[in-house]
N, C-alpha and C positions, 0 to 999 in steps of 0.2 A: 101262695108259695112264691118265693123270690128266685129269680134266675141267678144261679151261682157264678155265671160269667158276666162281668160288666160289658156293656155295649162297646166300650172302647177296645176291650180285649178281643171281642168277636170281630170287630172291624179290622184290627191288626192281623188276626189270623186269616181273615178273608183276603186282605191285601197281600199278605205273604203268599198265600196259596195262588192267587192270580199271578203274582210275579214269577213264582216257580213254574206255573203252567205256561206262561209266556216265554220263559227261558227255554223250557223243554221244546216248545213249538219252534222257536228260533233255531235251536240246535238240530232239530229234526230236519228242517228245511236246508240248513247248512250241510248236513250229512248227505241228504239226497242229491244236492248239487255236486258235492265231492264225488259221490258214487258215479254220477253221470259222467263227470270228467274222467274218472279212472276207467270207466267202461269204454269211452271213446279212445283213450290212450291205448288201452289193451287191444282194441280192434285194429288200430294203426300198427301196433307191434306185431300182431298176428299176420297182418297183410305183408309187412316187411319180411318177417320170417319165412312166410310161404314163398315169396318172391326170391329170397336168398336161397332157399332150398332148391327151387327150380333151377336157378343159375348154377348152383353147385352140381346138380345132376347133369346139366348140359355140359359143364366144364369137364366132368368126369367122363361122359360119353365121348366128348371131343378128344380128350387125352387118350382114351383107350383105342379110338379109331385111328389116330395118327401116330401111335407109338408102336 
């Protein structure tokens, strides 16, 4: 019985599959890095918001005390 797929076609399919897998892996790592950067940025934003909220509360308390 003869193989219905020539060796060259099998090799092309294998090569294509490996390129696709490699590209998915590259994209996965890229997205993990981006997520890490966004998480760090979000943490900084939350810290600034928290600090700003405290400053606003202090300003409001000061204004109420001296008015």
